[in-house]
All heavy atoms as TSV, in Angstrom:
chain	resi	resn	atom	element	x	y	z
A	1	MET	N	N	174.001	290.415	222.726
A	1	MET	CA	C	174.065	291.793	222.274
A	1	MET	C	C	174.960	292.603	223.197
A	1	MET	O	O	174.835	292.518	224.418
A	1	MET	CB	C	172.667	292.429	222.242
A	1	MET	CG	C	171.838	292.211	223.485
A	1	MET	SD	S	170.128	292.699	223.245
A	1	MET	CE	C	169.943	293.849	224.600
A	2	SER	N	N	175.893	293.357	222.637
A	2	SER	CA	C	176.826	294.135	223.448
A	2	SER	C	C	176.772	295.592	223.033
A	2	SER	O	O	176.931	295.898	221.851
A	2	SER	CB	C	178.248	293.603	223.277
A	2	SER	OG	O	178.616	293.636	221.925
A	3	PRO	N	N	176.526	296.483	223.977
A	3	PRO	CA	C	176.475	297.916	223.662
A	3	PRO	C	C	177.844	298.433	223.255
A	3	PRO	O	O	178.862	298.007	223.782
A	3	PRO	CB	C	176.016	298.557	224.966
A	3	PRO	CG	C	176.379	297.583	226.033
A	3	PRO	CD	C	176.278	296.226	225.382
A	4	VAL	N	N	177.861	299.363	222.302
A	4	VAL	CA	C	179.135	299.917	221.836
A	4	VAL	C	C	179.740	300.799	222.919
A	4	VAL	O	O	180.940	300.762	223.161
A	4	VAL	CB	C	178.918	300.736	220.552
A	4	VAL	CG1	C	180.245	301.362	220.098
A	4	VAL	CG2	C	178.335	299.856	219.449
A	5	LEU	N	N	178.902	301.576	223.591
A	5	LEU	CA	C	179.395	302.467	224.646
A	5	LEU	C	C	179.123	301.844	226.007
A	5	LEU	O	O	177.974	301.562	226.354
A	5	LEU	CB	C	178.700	303.825	224.559
A	5	LEU	CG	C	179.023	304.621	223.293
A	5	LEU	CD1	C	178.213	305.909	223.273
A	5	LEU	CD2	C	180.509	304.940	223.221
A	6	GLU	N	N	180.181	301.599	226.773
A	6	GLU	CA	C	180.010	301.041	228.117
A	6	GLU	C	C	179.632	302.153	229.100
A	6	GLU	O	O	180.288	303.194	229.116
A	6	GLU	CB	C	181.321	300.389	228.573
A	6	GLU	CG	C	181.643	299.108	227.832
A	6	GLU	CD	C	180.771	297.951	228.297
A	6	GLU	OE1	O	180.176	298.052	229.378
A	6	GLU	OE2	O	180.668	296.968	227.561
A	7	PRO	N	N	178.615	301.921	229.902
A	7	PRO	CA	C	178.235	302.931	230.903
A	7	PRO	C	C	179.332	303.103	231.946
A	7	PRO	O	O	179.499	304.167	232.518
A	7	PRO	CB	C	176.968	302.366	231.545
A	7	PRO	CG	C	176.935	300.918	231.172
A	7	PRO	CD	C	177.714	300.776	229.890
A	8	ASN	N	N	180.100	302.045	232.205
A	8	ASN	CA	C	181.179	302.113	233.187
A	8	ASN	C	C	182.517	302.001	232.468
A	8	ASN	O	O	182.852	300.941	231.952
A	8	ASN	CB	C	181.015	300.963	234.199
A	8	ASN	CG	C	181.959	301.144	235.383
A	8	ASN	OD1	O	182.781	302.050	235.388
A	8	ASN	ND2	N	181.852	300.281	236.364
A	9	PRO	N	N	183.295	303.090	232.422
A	9	PRO	CA	C	184.585	303.079	231.710
A	9	PRO	C	C	185.538	302.014	232.245
A	9	PRO	O	O	186.254	301.392	231.495
A	9	PRO	CB	C	185.148	304.481	231.965
A	9	PRO	CG	C	183.964	305.317	232.318
A	9	PRO	CD	C	182.987	304.388	232.993
A	10	GLN	N	N	185.550	301.814	233.578
A	10	GLN	CA	C	186.460	300.840	234.181
A	10	GLN	C	C	186.103	299.433	233.704
A	10	GLN	O	O	186.978	298.631	233.375
A	10	GLN	CB	C	186.356	300.931	235.702
A	10	GLN	CG	C	187.512	300.212	236.403
A	10	GLN	CD	C	187.505	300.477	237.899
A	10	GLN	OE1	O	186.561	301.026	238.424
A	10	GLN	NE2	N	188.561	300.075	238.569
A	11	ASN	N	N	184.810	299.153	233.643
A	11	ASN	CA	C	184.373	297.846	233.167
A	11	ASN	C	C	184.768	297.655	231.715
A	11	ASN	O	O	185.206	296.584	231.314
A	11	ASN	CB	C	182.849	297.727	233.324
A	11	ASN	CG	C	182.352	296.316	233.023
A	11	ASN	OD1	O	183.103	295.356	233.170
A	11	ASN	ND2	N	181.119	296.204	232.584
A	12	GLY	N	N	184.629	298.713	230.919
A	12	GLY	CA	C	185.017	298.644	229.509
A	12	GLY	C	C	186.512	298.406	229.361
A	12	GLY	O	O	186.943	297.668	228.493
A	13	GLN	N	N	187.297	299.040	230.240
A	13	GLN	CA	C	188.748	298.872	230.179
A	13	GLN	C	C	189.126	297.436	230.527
A	13	GLN	O	O	189.984	296.830	229.880
A	13	GLN	CB	C	189.399	299.838	231.163
A	13	GLN	CG	C	190.882	300.097	230.857
A	13	GLN	CD	C	191.449	301.200	231.718
A	13	GLN	OE1	O	190.913	301.487	232.790
A	13	GLN	NE2	N	192.519	301.823	231.285
A	14	LYS	N	N	188.455	296.868	231.538
A	14	LYS	CA	C	188.724	295.476	231.906
A	14	LYS	C	C	188.370	294.541	230.750
A	14	LYS	O	O	189.088	293.591	230.467
A	14	LYS	CB	C	187.908	295.085	233.152
A	14	LYS	CG	C	188.458	295.673	234.440
A	14	LYS	CD	C	187.635	295.221	235.630
A	14	LYS	CE	C	188.165	295.804	236.937
A	14	LYS	NZ	N	187.354	295.367	238.082
A	15	LYS	N	N	187.253	294.843	230.085
A	15	LYS	CA	C	186.823	294.000	228.964
A	15	LYS	C	C	187.833	294.101	227.823
A	15	LYS	O	O	188.173	293.104	227.193
A	15	LYS	CB	C	185.430	294.453	228.497
A	15	LYS	CG	C	184.729	293.425	227.613
A	15	LYS	CD	C	183.308	293.866	227.312
A	15	LYS	CE	C	182.457	293.950	228.575
A	15	LYS	NZ	N	181.069	294.306	228.252
A	16	LEU	N	N	188.343	295.318	227.581
A	16	LEU	CA	C	189.335	295.514	226.525
A	16	LEU	C	C	190.618	294.752	226.849
A	16	LEU	O	O	191.183	294.078	225.987
A	16	LEU	CB	C	189.642	297.009	226.387
A	16	LEU	CG	C	190.682	297.371	225.315
A	16	LEU	CD1	C	190.186	296.956	223.943
A	16	LEU	CD2	C	190.977	298.857	225.347
A	17	LEU	N	N	191.053	294.829	228.109
A	17	LEU	CA	C	192.248	294.100	228.527
A	17	LEU	C	C	192.030	292.599	228.400
A	17	LEU	O	O	192.934	291.864	227.995
A	17	LEU	CB	C	192.600	294.451	229.981
A	17	LEU	CG	C	193.205	295.838	230.181
A	17	LEU	CD1	C	193.393	296.124	231.666
A	17	LEU	CD2	C	194.537	295.951	229.460
A	18	ALA	N	N	190.832	292.123	228.712
A	18	ALA	CA	C	190.527	290.699	228.597
A	18	ALA	C	C	190.605	290.253	227.144
A	18	ALA	O	O	191.156	289.198	226.830
A	18	ALA	CB	C	189.141	290.414	229.184
A	19	VAL	N	N	190.072	291.076	226.233
A	19	VAL	CA	C	190.109	290.739	224.807
A	19	VAL	C	C	191.547	290.735	224.292
A	19	VAL	O	O	191.956	289.825	223.570
A	19	VAL	CB	C	189.253	291.745	223.998
A	19	VAL	CG1	C	189.467	291.540	222.497
A	19	VAL	CG2	C	187.782	291.589	224.354
A	20	LEU	N	N	192.331	291.740	224.687
A	20	LEU	CA	C	193.727	291.803	224.246
A	20	LEU	C	C	194.515	290.626	224.807
A	20	LEU	O	O	195.323	290.016	224.103
A	20	LEU	CB	C	194.361	293.125	224.707
A	20	LEU	CG	C	193.830	294.374	223.997
A	20	LEU	CD1	C	194.461	295.629	224.604
A	20	LEU	CD2	C	194.133	294.317	222.509
A	21	GLY	N	N	194.270	290.289	226.059
A	21	GLY	CA	C	194.952	289.148	226.678
A	21	GLY	C	C	194.583	287.845	225.995
A	21	GLY	O	O	195.431	286.984	225.780
A	22	LEU	N	N	193.307	287.708	225.631
A	22	LEU	CA	C	192.850	286.499	224.945
A	22	LEU	C	C	193.508	286.386	223.576
A	22	LEU	O	O	193.984	285.314	223.192
A	22	LEU	CB	C	191.327	286.543	224.795
A	22	LEU	CG	C	190.705	285.294	224.160
A	22	LEU	CD1	C	190.952	284.065	225.025
A	22	LEU	CD2	C	189.199	285.493	223.969
A	23	MET	N	N	193.569	287.502	222.852
A	23	MET	CA	C	194.212	287.488	221.528
A	23	MET	C	C	195.690	287.134	221.658
A	23	MET	O	O	196.219	286.350	220.862
A	23	MET	CB	C	194.074	288.868	220.871
A	23	MET	CG	C	192.659	289.183	220.396
A	23	MET	SD	S	192.473	290.885	219.839
A	23	MET	CE	C	193.733	290.959	218.573
A	24	LEU	N	N	196.355	287.683	222.660
A	24	LEU	CA	C	197.773	287.388	222.875
A	24	LEU	C	C	197.961	285.912	223.211
A	24	LEU	O	O	198.871	285.263	222.686
A	24	LEU	CB	C	198.305	288.268	224.018
A	24	LEU	CG	C	199.794	288.082	224.321
A	24	LEU	CD1	C	200.630	288.472	223.109
A	24	LEU	CD2	C	200.196	288.922	225.530
A	25	ALA	N	N	197.088	285.378	224.059
A	25	ALA	CA	C	197.177	283.967	224.436
A	25	ALA	C	C	196.980	283.065	223.220
A	25	ALA	O	O	197.707	282.090	223.033
A	25	ALA	CB	C	196.127	283.651	225.508
A	26	VAL	N	N	196.006	283.397	222.369
A	26	VAL	CA	C	195.754	282.602	221.157
A	26	VAL	C	C	196.970	282.652	220.237
A	26	VAL	O	O	197.381	281.632	219.681
A	26	VAL	CB	C	194.494	283.118	220.427
A	26	VAL	CG1	C	194.378	282.472	219.044
A	26	VAL	CG2	C	193.255	282.831	221.261
A	27	THR	N	N	197.566	283.841	220.097
A	27	THR	CA	C	198.751	283.980	219.243
A	27	THR	C	C	199.895	283.117	219.757
A	27	THR	O	O	200.569	282.423	218.990
A	27	THR	CB	C	199.191	285.453	219.197
A	27	THR	OG1	O	198.099	286.244	218.735
A	27	THR	CG2	C	200.374	285.642	218.268
A	28	VAL	N	N	200.111	283.139	221.070
A	28	VAL	CA	C	201.186	282.340	221.673
A	28	VAL	C	C	200.920	280.852	221.475
A	28	VAL	O	O	201.825	280.097	221.114
A	28	VAL	CB	C	201.322	282.678	223.175
A	28	VAL	CG1	C	202.271	281.686	223.856
A	28	VAL	CG2	C	201.814	284.103	223.352
A	29	ILE	N	N	199.672	280.423	221.698
A	29	ILE	CA	C	199.320	279.009	221.537
A	29	ILE	C	C	199.549	278.565	220.094
A	29	ILE	O	O	200.126	277.505	219.836
A	29	ILE	CB	C	197.854	278.770	221.975
A	29	ILE	CG1	C	197.732	278.952	223.479
A	29	ILE	CG2	C	197.398	277.362	221.558
A	29	ILE	CD1	C	196.296	278.940	223.969
A	30	VAL	N	N	199.111	279.388	219.135
A	30	VAL	CA	C	199.293	279.049	217.719
A	30	VAL	C	C	200.788	278.962	217.391
A	30	VAL	O	O	201.220	278.054	216.684
A	30	VAL	CB	C	198.605	280.105	216.826
A	30	VAL	CG1	C	199.015	279.908	215.357
A	30	VAL	CG2	C	197.095	280.004	216.977
A	31	ALA	N	N	201.585	279.886	217.919
A	31	ALA	CA	C	203.023	279.871	217.659
A	31	ALA	C	C	203.662	278.609	218.243
A	31	ALA	O	O	204.513	277.985	217.604
A	31	ALA	CB	C	203.666	281.112	218.263
A	32	VAL	N	N	203.271	278.226	219.454
A	32	VAL	CA	C	203.816	277.028	220.088
A	32	VAL	C	C	203.433	275.780	219.292
A	32	VAL	O	O	204.259	274.915	219.025
A	32	VAL	CB	C	203.317	276.910	221.541
A	32	VAL	CG1	C	203.691	275.541	222.137
A	32	VAL	CG2	C	203.924	278.028	222.389
A	33	VAL	N	N	202.173	275.693	218.885
A	33	VAL	CA	C	201.719	274.538	218.104
A	33	VAL	C	C	202.467	274.471	216.776
A	33	VAL	O	O	202.888	273.394	216.341
A	33	VAL	CB	C	200.190	274.617	217.871
A	33	VAL	CG1	C	199.751	273.541	216.865
A	33	VAL	CG2	C	199.457	274.440	219.199
A	34	ALA	N	N	202.654	275.623	216.125
A	34	ALA	CA	C	203.368	275.651	214.852
A	34	ALA	C	C	204.828	275.214	215.045
A	34	ALA	O	O	205.381	274.515	214.210
A	34	ALA	CB	C	203.314	277.057	214.263
A	35	THR	N	N	205.430	275.636	216.154
A	35	THR	CA	C	206.816	275.254	216.424
A	35	THR	C	C	206.934	273.762	216.659
A	35	THR	O	O	207.853	273.106	216.167
A	35	THR	CB	C	207.328	276.020	217.660
A	35	THR	OG1	O	207.211	277.430	217.425
A	35	THR	CG2	C	208.777	275.677	217.944
A	36	ILE	N	N	205.990	273.191	217.397
A	36	ILE	CA	C	206.016	271.751	217.682
A	36	ILE	C	C	205.737	270.950	216.409
A	36	ILE	O	O	206.347	269.910	216.169
A	36	ILE	CB	C	204.990	271.424	218.784
A	36	ILE	CG1	C	205.409	272.065	220.100
A	36	ILE	CG2	C	204.855	269.900	218.945
A	36	ILE	CD1	C	204.367	271.918	221.194
A	37	ALA	N	N	204.814	271.453	215.584
A	37	ALA	CA	C	204.388	270.700	214.403
A	37	ALA	C	C	205.431	270.795	213.282
A	37	ALA	O	O	205.486	269.912	212.425
A	37	ALA	CB	C	203.047	271.243	213.903
A	38	SER	N	N	206.256	271.840	213.300
A	38	SER	CA	C	207.228	271.981	212.214
A	38	SER	C	C	208.351	270.960	212.389
A	38	SER	O	O	208.813	270.738	213.507
A	38	SER	CB	C	207.804	273.395	212.223
A	38	SER	OG	O	208.530	273.627	213.422
A	39	PRO	N	N	208.822	270.361	211.277
A	39	PRO	CA	C	209.870	269.346	211.345
A	39	PRO	C	C	211.228	269.936	211.706
A	39	PRO	O	O	211.463	271.103	211.465
A	39	PRO	CB	C	209.904	268.781	209.916
A	39	PRO	CG	C	209.322	269.851	209.055
A	39	PRO	CD	C	208.318	270.575	209.949
């Protein structure tokens, strides 16, 4: 369970950056795999 409002703004910002970084990493990995898999 995750609260919508973080009591600590800095912690919330770090969590947001972590989520954005994870999404970016997944996008890059998918793009690399697609490039390798394409003939």
